ChimeraX commands (.cxc) that place a marker at each C-alpha (Angstrom):
marker #1 position 19.71,-23.87,-9.19 radius 0.5
marker #1 position 20.89,-20.27,-9.10 radius 0.5
marker #1 position 24.60,-19.84,-9.70 radius 0.5
marker #1 position 26.53,-17.21,-7.78 radius 0.5
marker #1 position 29.85,-15.62,-8.55 radius 0.5
marker #1 position 32.42,-14.47,-6.02 radius 0.5
marker #1 position 33.04,-11.06,-7.44 radius 0.5
marker #1 position 34.26,-8.55,-4.80 radius 0.5
marker #1 position 31.92,-5.73,-3.91 radius 0.5
marker #1 position 32.70,-2.30,-5.37 radius 0.5
marker #1 position 29.62,-0.34,-4.34 radius 0.5
marker #1 position 30.37,2.48,-1.92 radius 0.5
marker #1 position 27.62,2.78,0.70 radius 0.5
marker #1 position 27.39,6.31,2.14 radius 0.5
marker #1 position 28.08,6.79,5.83 radius 0.5
marker #1 position 24.97,6.30,7.93 radius 0.5
marker #1 position 23.14,4.37,5.21 radius 0.5
marker #1 position 22.09,0.74,5.54 radius 0.5
marker #1 position 21.85,-1.03,2.18 radius 0.5
marker #1 position 21.00,-4.41,0.77 radius 0.5
marker #1 position 21.13,-5.24,-2.91 radius 0.5
marker #1 position 21.05,-8.03,-5.44 radius 0.5
marker #1 position 21.73,-7.90,-9.18 radius 0.5
marker #1 position 20.70,-10.94,-11.22 radius 0.5
marker #1 position 21.59,-11.62,-14.87 radius 0.5
marker #1 position 18.76,-13.62,-16.44 radius 0.5
marker #1 position 20.86,-14.54,-19.47 radius 0.5
marker #1 position 23.39,-16.47,-17.37 radius 0.5
marker #1 position 21.26,-17.40,-14.36 radius 0.5
marker #1 position 23.82,-15.79,-12.06 radius 0.5
marker #1 position 23.79,-13.20,-9.34 radius 0.5
marker #1 position 26.29,-10.59,-10.47 radius 0.5
marker #1 position 26.42,-8.73,-7.16 radius 0.5
marker #1 position 24.93,-9.18,-3.70 radius 0.5
marker #1 position 25.28,-7.43,-0.37 radius 0.5
marker #1 position 23.01,-7.96,2.63 radius 0.5
marker #1 position 20.66,-9.64,0.16 radius 0.5
marker #1 position 18.72,-11.37,2.96 radius 0.5
marker #1 position 18.59,-8.33,5.24 radius 0.5
marker #1 position 14.98,-7.41,5.96 radius 0.5
marker #1 position 13.76,-3.91,5.14 radius 0.5
marker #1 position 10.28,-2.48,5.37 radius 0.5
marker #1 position 8.91,-2.77,1.89 radius 0.5
marker #1 position 7.22,0.61,1.52 radius 0.5
marker #1 position 5.54,0.54,-1.90 radius 0.5
marker #1 position 7.49,-2.41,-3.31 radius 0.5
marker #1 position 4.85,-4.66,-1.70 radius 0.5
marker #1 position 2.45,-3.41,-4.38 radius 0.5
marker #1 position 4.01,-6.04,-6.64 radius 0.5
marker #1 position 2.70,-8.78,-4.34 radius 0.5
marker #1 position -0.68,-7.08,-4.04 radius 0.5
marker #1 position -1.06,-6.98,-7.83 radius 0.5
marker #1 position 0.04,-10.60,-8.26 radius 0.5
marker #1 position -2.34,-11.81,-5.57 radius 0.5
marker #1 position -5.24,-9.99,-7.24 radius 0.5
marker #1 position -4.42,-11.62,-10.59 radius 0.5
marker #1 position -3.59,-15.10,-9.27 radius 0.5
marker #1 position -7.01,-16.77,-9.55 radius 0.5
marker #1 position -8.28,-14.97,-12.65 radius 0.5
marker #1 position -7.19,-17.68,-15.09 radius 0.5
marker #1 position -7.69,-18.56,-17.83 radius 0.5
marker #1 position -8.97,-15.31,-19.34 radius 0.5
marker #1 position -7.42,-12.93,-16.78 radius 0.5
marker #1 position -10.18,-10.45,-17.46 radius 0.5
marker #1 position -9.72,-7.32,-15.37 radius 0.5
marker #1 position -12.72,-5.01,-14.93 radius 0.5
marker #1 position -12.16,-1.42,-15.97 radius 0.5
marker #1 position -12.25,-0.12,-12.39 radius 0.5
marker #1 position -9.59,-2.59,-11.29 radius 0.5
marker #1 position -7.49,-1.93,-14.36 radius 0.5
marker #1 position -7.49,1.75,-13.45 radius 0.5
marker #1 position -6.47,0.96,-9.86 radius 0.5
marker #1 position -3.68,-1.39,-10.94 radius 0.5
marker #1 position -2.46,1.20,-13.43 radius 0.5
marker #1 position -2.13,4.00,-10.90 radius 0.5
marker #1 position -0.83,1.67,-8.17 radius 0.5
marker #1 position 2.01,0.27,-10.27 radius 0.5
marker #1 position 2.83,3.22,-12.53 radius 0.5
marker #1 position 2.38,6.05,-10.01 radius 0.5
marker #1 position 2.72,4.14,-6.72 radius 0.5
marker #1 position -0.73,5.21,-5.55 radius 0.5
marker #1 position -1.34,4.39,-1.89 radius 0.5
marker #1 position -5.13,4.57,-1.98 radius 0.5
marker #1 position -5.27,1.81,-4.59 radius 0.5
marker #1 position -2.93,-0.35,-2.52 radius 0.5
marker #1 position -5.02,0.21,0.61 radius 0.5
marker #1 position -8.18,-0.72,-1.30 radius 0.5
marker #1 position -6.75,-4.08,-2.34 radius 0.5
marker #1 position -5.13,-4.66,1.06 radius 0.5
marker #1 position -8.59,-4.47,2.62 radius 0.5
marker #1 position -10.42,-6.33,-0.16 radius 0.5
marker #1 position -7.96,-9.22,-0.42 radius 0.5
marker #1 position -7.44,-9.91,3.27 radius 0.5
marker #1 position -4.53,-7.79,4.43 radius 0.5
marker #1 position -1.51,-9.77,5.58 radius 0.5
marker #1 position -2.95,-12.98,4.12 radius 0.5
marker #1 position -1.92,-11.52,0.74 radius 0.5
marker #1 position 1.69,-11.78,1.87 radius 0.5
marker #1 position 1.21,-15.26,3.34 radius 0.5
marker #1 position -0.22,-16.54,0.06 radius 0.5
marker #1 position 2.46,-14.98,-2.12 radius 0.5
marker #1 position 5.28,-16.20,0.13 radius 0.5
marker #1 position 3.98,-19.74,-0.31 radius 0.5
marker #1 position 3.35,-19.42,-4.04 radius 0.5
marker #1 position 6.68,-17.83,-4.97 radius 0.5
marker #1 position 8.91,-19.55,-2.43 radius 0.5
marker #1 position 9.95,-16.32,-0.74 radius 0.5
marker #1 position 12.24,-16.93,2.21 radius 0.5
marker #1 position 12.40,-13.73,4.27 radius 0.5
marker #1 position 9.22,-11.83,3.37 radius 0.5
marker #1 position 6.59,-11.46,6.11 radius 0.5
marker #1 position 3.49,-9.45,6.88 radius 0.5
marker #1 position 3.43,-6.29,8.99 radius 0.5
marker #1 position 3.56,-6.45,12.79 radius 0.5
marker #1 position 0.36,-7.78,14.36 radius 0.5
marker #1 position -0.05,-4.44,16.13 radius 0.5
marker #1 position -0.30,-2.66,12.75 radius 0.5
marker #1 position -2.19,-5.02,10.42 radius 0.5
marker #1 position -3.30,-2.26,8.05 radius 0.5
marker #1 position 0.20,-0.95,7.39 radius 0.5
marker #1 position 1.08,-2.71,4.13 radius 0.5
marker #1 position 4.25,-0.59,3.90 radius 0.5
marker #1 position 5.53,-2.37,7.02 radius 0.5
marker #1 position 5.77,-5.71,5.21 radius 0.5
marker #1 position 9.28,-7.13,5.64 radius 0.5
marker #1 position 11.11,-7.91,2.40 radius 0.5
marker #1 position 14.65,-8.49,1.13 radius 0.5
marker #1 position 16.61,-7.83,-2.03 radius 0.5
marker #1 position 16.92,-11.57,-2.68 radius 0.5
marker #1 position 13.17,-12.12,-2.36 radius 0.5
marker #1 position 12.55,-9.17,-4.66 radius 0.5
marker #1 position 14.67,-10.86,-7.33 radius 0.5
marker #1 position 12.52,-13.97,-6.87 radius 0.5
marker #1 position 9.39,-11.89,-7.47 radius 0.5
marker #1 position 10.72,-10.44,-10.71 radius 0.5
marker #1 position 11.99,-13.83,-11.87 radius 0.5
marker #1 position 8.49,-15.20,-11.39 radius 0.5
marker #1 position 7.00,-12.27,-13.26 radius 0.5
marker #1 position 9.41,-12.62,-16.17 radius 0.5
marker #1 position 9.89,-16.37,-16.42 radius 0.5
marker #1 position 7.10,-18.09,-14.50 radius 0.5
marker #1 position 3.94,-16.03,-14.63 radius 0.5
marker #1 position 1.21,-16.70,-17.20 radius 0.5
marker #1 position 1.71,-14.51,-20.26 radius 0.5
marker #1 position -1.33,-12.26,-19.57 radius 0.5
marker #1 position -0.04,-11.54,-16.05 radius 0.5
marker #1 position 3.47,-10.82,-17.28 radius 0.5
marker #1 position 2.20,-8.59,-20.08 radius 0.5
marker #1 position -0.08,-6.58,-17.80 radius 0.5
marker #1 position 2.25,-6.09,-14.84 radius 0.5
marker #1 position 5.51,-5.61,-16.71 radius 0.5
marker #1 position 3.77,-3.37,-19.22 radius 0.5
marker #1 position 2.79,-1.03,-16.39 radius 0.5
marker #1 position 6.21,-1.18,-14.73 radius 0.5
marker #1 position 7.82,-0.20,-18.04 radius 0.5
marker #1 position 5.67,2.95,-18.18 radius 0.5
marker #1 position 6.09,4.65,-14.80 radius 0.5
marker #1 position 5.06,8.24,-14.31 radius 0.5
marker #1 position 7.83,10.59,-13.27 radius 0.5
marker #1 position 5.93,11.64,-10.15 radius 0.5
marker #1 position 4.05,9.42,-7.76 radius 0.5
marker #1 position 0.52,10.44,-6.88 radius 0.5
marker #1 position 1.95,11.99,-3.70 radius 0.5
marker #1 position 4.10,14.30,-5.84 radius 0.5
marker #1 position 7.45,12.62,-5.17 radius 0.5
marker #1 position 9.86,12.15,-8.07 radius 0.5
marker #1 position 10.35,8.39,-8.45 radius 0.5
marker #1 position 13.02,8.41,-11.16 radius 0.5
marker #1 position 15.90,7.78,-8.77 radius 0.5
marker #1 position 18.05,4.66,-8.86 radius 0.5
marker #1 position 17.35,2.40,-11.83 radius 0.5
marker #1 position 15.38,5.01,-13.78 radius 0.5
marker #1 position 18.27,7.49,-13.65 radius 0.5
marker #1 position 21.16,5.03,-13.90 radius 0.5
marker #1 position 19.69,2.91,-16.73 radius 0.5
marker #1 position 17.41,5.35,-18.58 radius 0.5
marker #1 position 17.42,3.67,-21.98 radius 0.5
marker #1 position 15.54,0.48,-21.13 radius 0.5
marker #1 position 14.09,-0.11,-17.66 radius 0.5
marker #1 position 11.11,-1.02,-15.54 radius 0.5
marker #1 position 10.67,0.05,-11.92 radius 0.5
marker #1 position 8.69,-0.40,-8.78 radius 0.5
marker #1 position 10.10,2.05,-6.29 radius 0.5
marker #1 position 9.49,2.57,-2.60 radius 0.5
marker #1 position 9.86,5.56,-0.30 radius 0.5
marker #1 position 8.74,6.06,3.27 radius 0.5
marker #1 position 9.28,8.46,6.14 radius 0.5
marker #1 position 10.40,11.53,4.21 radius 0.5
marker #1 position 8.83,14.85,5.11 radius 0.5
marker #1 position 5.81,15.40,2.90 radius 0.5
marker #1 position 5.54,11.83,1.67 radius 0.5
marker #1 position 2.33,9.90,2.10 radius 0.5
marker #1 position 2.37,8.13,5.42 radius 0.5
marker #1 position 4.78,10.61,7.00 radius 0.5
marker #1 position 4.26,10.65,10.75 radius 0.5
marker #1 position 2.60,7.26,11.05 radius 0.5
marker #1 position 5.78,5.70,9.66 radius 0.5
marker #1 position 7.65,7.04,12.69 radius 0.5
marker #1 position 5.59,5.02,15.19 radius 0.5
marker #1 position 7.59,1.84,15.67 radius 0.5
marker #1 position 5.53,-1.12,16.84 radius 0.5
marker #1 position 6.96,-3.37,19.50 radius 0.5
marker #1 position 8.61,-6.57,18.28 radius 0.5
marker #1 position 9.06,-5.27,14.74 radius 0.5
marker #1 position 11.43,-7.33,12.59 radius 0.5
marker #1 position 12.47,-4.29,10.56 radius 0.5
marker #1 position 13.66,-0.73,11.12 radius 0.5
marker #1 position 10.59,1.49,10.91 radius 0.5
marker #1 position 12.24,4.73,12.05 radius 0.5
marker #1 position 14.87,5.38,9.41 radius 0.5
marker #1 position 13.86,6.96,6.10 radius 0.5
marker #1 position 13.50,4.28,3.43 radius 0.5
marker #1 position 14.25,4.62,-0.29 radius 0.5
marker #1 position 14.22,1.53,-2.52 radius 0.5
marker #1 position 14.74,1.01,-6.24 radius 0.5
marker #1 position 13.71,-2.28,-7.85 radius 0.5
marker #1 position 13.05,-3.40,-11.39 radius 0.5
marker #1 position 14.80,-4.47,-14.57 radius 0.5
marker #1 position 17.33,-2.98,-16.95 radius 0.5
marker #1 position 18.63,-3.77,-20.39 radius 0.5
marker #1 position 17.10,-5.30,-23.53 radius 0.5
marker #1 position 14.37,-7.87,-22.86 radius 0.5
marker #1 position 14.58,-7.19,-19.11 radius 0.5
marker #1 position 17.95,-8.91,-19.02 radius 0.5
marker #1 position 19.00,-7.82,-15.53 radius 0.5
marker #1 position 16.96,-7.68,-12.33 radius 0.5
marker #1 position 18.09,-5.05,-9.83 radius 0.5
marker #1 position 16.91,-4.66,-6.24 radius 0.5
marker #1 position 18.51,-2.03,-4.00 radius 0.5
marker #1 position 17.05,-1.28,-0.57 radius 0.5
marker #1 position 18.33,1.59,1.58 radius 0.5
marker #1 position 17.67,3.17,4.97 radius 0.5
marker #1 position 18.81,6.71,5.76 radius 0.5
marker #1 position 19.05,8.57,9.07 radius 0.5
marker #1 position 15.72,10.08,10.14 radius 0.5
marker #1 position 15.33,13.58,8.75 radius 0.5
marker #1 position 17.46,12.98,5.65 radius 0.5
marker #1 position 16.26,15.31,2.86 radius 0.5
marker #1 position 14.61,13.36,0.06 radius 0.5
marker #1 position 16.90,14.98,-2.51 radius 0.5
marker #1 position 19.98,13.73,-0.65 radius 0.5
marker #1 position 18.70,10.15,-0.41 radius 0.5
marker #1 position 17.59,10.33,-4.07 radius 0.5
marker #1 position 21.13,11.28,-5.15 radius 0.5
marker #1 position 22.79,8.67,-2.93 radius 0.5
marker #1 position 20.60,5.83,-4.19 radius 0.5
marker #1 position 21.18,6.90,-7.78 radius 0.5
marker #1 position 24.96,7.00,-7.29 radius 0.5
marker #1 position 24.89,3.55,-5.69 radius 0.5
marker #1 position 22.85,2.19,-8.60 radius 0.5
marker #1 position 25.26,3.75,-11.09 radius 0.5
marker #1 position 28.11,1.85,-9.44 radius 0.5
marker #1 position 26.42,-1.54,-9.81 radius 0.5
marker #1 position 27.35,-3.97,-12.56 radius 0.5
marker #1 position 24.26,-4.25,-14.78 radius 0.5
marker #1 position 24.80,-6.71,-17.65 radius 0.5
marker #1 position 23.24,-5.49,-20.86 radius 0.5
marker #1 position 23.60,-1.89,-19.70 radius 0.5
marker #1 position 26.87,-1.47,-17.83 radius 0.5
marker #1 position 29.37,-4.21,-17.06 radius 0.5
marker #1 position 32.37,-3.26,-14.93 radius 0.5
marker #1 position 34.11,-6.64,-15.10 radius 0.5
marker link #1:1,2 radius 0.2
marker link #1:2,3 radius 0.2
marker link #1:3,4 radius 0.2
marker link #1:4,5 radius 0.2
marker link #1:5,6 radius 0.2
marker link #1:6,7 radius 0.2
marker link #1:7,8 radius 0.2
marker link #1:8,9 radius 0.2
marker link #1:9,10 radius 0.2
marker link #1:10,11 radius 0.2
marker link #1:11,12 radius 0.2
marker link #1:12,13 radius 0.2
marker link #1:13,14 radius 0.2
marker link #1:14,15 radius 0.2
marker link #1:15,16 radius 0.2
marker link #1:16,17 radius 0.2
marker link #1:17,18 radius 0.2
marker link #1:18,19 radius 0.2
marker link #1:19,20 radius 0.2
marker link #1:20,21 radius 0.2
marker link #1:21,22 radius 0.2
marker link #1:22,23 radius 0.2
marker link #1:23,24 radius 0.2
marker link #1:24,25 radius 0.2
marker link #1:25,26 radius 0.2
marker link #1:26,27 radius 0.2
marker link #1:27,28 radius 0.2
marker link #1:28,29 radius 0.2
marker link #1:29,30 radius 0.2
marker link #1:30,31 radius 0.2
marker link #1:31,32 radius 0.2
marker link #1:32,33 radius 0.2
marker link #1:33,34 radius 0.2
marker link #1:34,35 radius 0.2
marker link #1:35,36 radius 0.2
marker link #1:36,37 radius 0.2
marker link #1:37,38 radius 0.2
marker link #1:38,39 radius 0.2
marker link #1:39,40 radius 0.2
marker link #1:40,41 radius 0.2
marker link #1:41,42 radius 0.2
marker link #1:42,43 radius 0.2
marker link #1:43,44 radius 0.2
marker link #1:44,45 radius 0.2
marker link #1:45,46 radius 0.2
marker link #1:46,47 radius 0.2
marker link #1:47,48 radius 0.2
marker link #1:48,49 radius 0.2
marker link #1:49,50 radius 0.2
marker link #1:50,51 radius 0.2
marker link #1:51,52 radius 0.2
marker link #1:52,53 radius 0.2
marker link #1:53,54 radius 0.2
marker link #1:54,55 radius 0.2
marker link #1:55,56 radius 0.2
marker link #1:56,57 radius 0.2
marker link #1:57,58 radius 0.2
marker link #1:58,59 radius 0.2
marker link #1:59,60 radius 0.2
marker link #1:60,61 radius 0.2
marker link #1:61,62 radius 0.2
marker link #1:62,63 radius 0.2
marker link #1:63,64 radius 0.2
marker link #1:64,65 radius 0.2
marker link #1:65,66 radius 0.2
marker link #1:66,67 radius 0.2
marker link #1:67,68 radius 0.2
marker link #1:68,69 radius 0.2
marker link #1:69,70 radius 0.2
marker link #1:70,71 radius 0.2
marker link #1:71,72 radius 0.2
marker link #1:72,73 radius 0.2
marker link #1:73,74 radius 0.2
marker link #1:74,75 radius 0.2
marker link #1:75,76 radius 0.2
marker link #1:76,77 radius 0.2
marker link #1:77,78 radius 0.2
marker link #1:78,79 radius 0.2
marker link #1:79,80 radius 0.2
marker link #1:80,81 radius 0.2
marker link #1:81,82 radius 0.2
marker link #1:82,83 radius 0.2
marker link #1:83,84 radius 0.2
marker link #1:84,85 radius 0.2
marker link #1:85,86 radius 0.2
marker link #1:86,87 radius 0.2
marker link #1:87,88 radius 0.2
marker link #1:88,89 radius 0.2
marker link #1:89,90 radius 0.2
marker link #1:90,91 radius 0.2
marker link #1:91,92 radius 0.2
marker link #1:92,93 radius 0.2
marker link #1:93,94 radius 0.2
marker link #1:94,95 radius 0.2
marker link #1:95,96 radius 0.2
marker link #1:96,97 radius 0.2
marker link #1:97,98 radius 0.2
marker link #1:98,99 radius 0.2
marker link #1:99,100 radius 0.2
marker link #1:100,101 radius 0.2
marker link #1:101,102 radius 0.2
marker link #1:102,103 radius 0.2
marker link #1:103,104 radius 0.2
marker link #1:104,105 radius 0.2
marker link #1:105,106 radius 0.2
marker link #1:106,107 radius 0.2
marker link #1:107,108 radius 0.2
marker link #1:108,109 radius 0.2
marker link #1:109,110 radius 0.2
marker link #1:110,111 radius 0.2
marker link #1:111,112 radius 0.2
marker link #1:112,113 radius 0.2
marker link #1:113,114 radius 0.2
marker link #1:114,115 radius 0.2
marker link #1:115,116 radius 0.2
marker link #1:116,117 radius 0.2
marker link #1:117,118 radius 0.2
marker link #1:118,119 radius 0.2
marker link #1:119,120 radius 0.2
marker link #1:120,121 radius 0.2
marker link #1:121,122 radius 0.2
marker link #1:122,123 radius 0.2
marker link #1:123,124 radius 0.2
marker link #1:124,125 radius 0.2
marker link #1:125,126 radius 0.2
marker link #1:126,127 radius 0.2
marker link #1:127,128 radius 0.2
marker link #1:128,129 radius 0.2
marker link #1:129,130 radius 0.2
marker link #1:130,131 radius 0.2
marker link #1:131,132 radius 0.2
marker link #1:132,133 radius 0.2
marker link #1:133,134 radius 0.2
marker link #1:134,135 radius 0.2
marker link #1:135,136 radius 0.2
marker link #1:136,137 radius 0.2
marker link #1:137,138 radius 0.2
marker link #1:138,139 radius 0.2
marker link #1:139,140 radius 0.2
marker link #1:140,141 radius 0.2
marker link #1:141,142 radius 0.2
marker link #1:142,143 radius 0.2
marker link #1:143,144 radius 0.2
marker link #1:144,145 radius 0.2
marker link #1:145,146 radius 0.2
marker link #1:146,147 radius 0.2
marker link #1:147,148 radius 0.2
marker link #1:148,149 radius 0.2
marker link #1:149,150 radius 0.2
marker link #1:150,151 radius 0.2
marker link #1:151,152 radius 0.2
marker link #1:152,153 radius 0.2
marker link #1:153,154 radius 0.2
marker link #1:154,155 radius 0.2
marker link #1:155,156 radius 0.2
marker link #1:156,157 radius 0.2
marker link #1:157,158 radius 0.2
marker link #1:158,159 radius 0.2
marker link #1:159,160 radius 0.2
marker link #1:160,161 radius 0.2
marker link #1:161,162 radius 0.2
marker link #1:162,163 radius 0.2
marker link #1:163,164 radius 0.2
marker link #1:164,165 radius 0.2
marker link #1:165,166 radius 0.2
marker link #1:166,167 radius 0.2
marker link #1:167,168 radius 0.2
marker link #1:168,169 radius 0.2
marker link #1:169,170 radius 0.2
marker link #1:170,171 radius 0.2
marker link #1:171,172 radius 0.2
marker link #1:172,173 radius 0.2
marker link #1:173,174 radius 0.2
marker link #1:174,175 radius 0.2
marker link #1:175,176 radius 0.2
marker link #1:176,177 radius 0.2
marker link #1:177,178 radius 0.2
marker link #1:178,179 radius 0.2
marker link #1:179,180 radius 0.2
marker link #1:180,181 radius 0.2
marker link #1:181,182 radius 0.2
marker link #1:182,183 radius 0.2
marker link #1:183,184 radius 0.2
marker link #1:184,185 radius 0.2
marker link #1:185,186 radius 0.2
marker link #1:186,187 radius 0.2
marker link #1:187,188 radius 0.2
marker link #1:188,189 radius 0.2
marker link #1:189,190 radius 0.2
marker link #1:190,191 radius 0.2
marker link #1:191,192 radius 0.2
marker link #1:192,193 radius 0.2
marker link #1:193,194 radius 0.2
marker link #1:194,195 radius 0.2
marker link #1:195,196 radius 0.2
marker link #1:196,197 radius 0.2
marker link #1:197,198 radius 0.2
marker link #1:198,199 radius 0.2
marker link #1:199,200 radius 0.2
marker link #1:200,201 radius 0.2
marker link #1:201,202 radius 0.2
marker link #1:202,203 radius 0.2
marker link #1:203,204 radius 0.2
marker link #1:204,205 radius 0.2
marker link #1:205,206 radius 0.2
marker link #1:206,207 radius 0.2
marker link #1:207,208 radius 0.2
marker link #1:208,209 radius 0.2
marker link #1:209,210 radius 0.2
marker link #1:210,211 radius 0.2
marker link #1:211,212 radius 0.2
marker link #1:212,213 radius 0.2
marker link #1:213,214 radius 0.2
marker link #1:214,215 radius 0.2
marker link #1:215,216 radius 0.2
marker link #1:216,217 radius 0.2
marker link #1:217,218 radius 0.2
marker link #1:218,219 radius 0.2
marker link #1:219,220 radius 0.2
marker link #1:220,221 radius 0.2
marker link #1:221,222 radius 0.2
marker link #1:222,223 radius 0.2
marker link #1:223,224 radius 0.2
marker link #1:224,225 radius 0.2
marker link #1:225,226 radius 0.2
marker link #1:226,227 radius 0.2
marker link #1:227,228 radius 0.2
marker link #1:228,229 radius 0.2
marker link #1:229,230 radius 0.2
marker link #1:230,231 radius 0.2
marker link #1:231,232 radius 0.2
marker link #1:232,233 radius 0.2
marker link #1:233,234 radius 0.2
marker link #1:234,235 radius 0.2
marker link #1:235,236 radius 0.2
marker link #1:236,237 radius 0.2
marker link #1:237,238 radius 0.2
marker link #1:238,239 radius 0.2
marker link #1:239,240 radius 0.2
marker link #1:240,241 radius 0.2
marker link #1:241,242 radius 0.2
marker link #1:242,243 radius 0.2
marker link #1:243,244 radius 0.2
marker link #1:244,245 radius 0.2
marker link #1:245,246 radius 0.2
marker link #1:246,247 radius 0.2
marker link #1:247,248 radius 0.2
marker link #1:248,249 radius 0.2
marker link #1:249,250 radius 0.2
marker link #1:250,251 radius 0.2
marker link #1:251,252 radius 0.2
marker link #1:252,253 radius 0.2
marker link #1:253,254 radius 0.2
marker link #1:254,255 radius 0.2
marker link #1:255,256 radius 0.2
marker link #1:256,257 radius 0.2
marker link #1:257,258 radius 0.2
marker link #1:258,259 radius 0.2
marker link #1:259,260 radius 0.2
marker link #1:260,261 radius 0.2
marker link #1:261,262 radius 0.2
view
């Protein structure tokens, strides 16, 4: 059972920004901070974690990964490459990837993209709490070869994504000494997917119009703390402004093993 504390929130959320976050200390088994942890956001590139895990799921016991797939996983997780994600989305069955991983990991609020946009993996609905569950599986439940491969890549992100966007906001800037990240960004001018992200399907469970910037990963020695911070910004927000706001919010979080404000 996960223990929760009742610590008051101290994170200042900028005006006009919608945020949901969860900070989990693996050494105590407690959530240190939570706010809107079950609020659904569009995943943007954070869903690439589920894509990678689904690809690896049935490769036991050797977990051999062909060179071509190793290269795709590398660029997808380290540089947030969209082409690699789209390749696996098509190869592995699209939204059925999400259905399988929800069942396997016990995710409670994660769901596939709207039926009107089945190819839009960035429209997967996800929450901060479910993201913590994904990392807890990776760190404490996954077979060692899976953990070593995926976390090894997340610990070695490139500064720029393959679309040229700087992905060292949030965790990477606030906890630079020891971190892993899988970031997400969507809707910003010049980002991959810009334009198509502004077409909101009917009956969507998540906001697909606001600009999205998410920081997820671990911080501290031995991946002690899992951090998931999801944010939505008014359409047209400059990337640099959202980058700074998400980093400031992350800096104000309590991160055991790195920064403890209690």
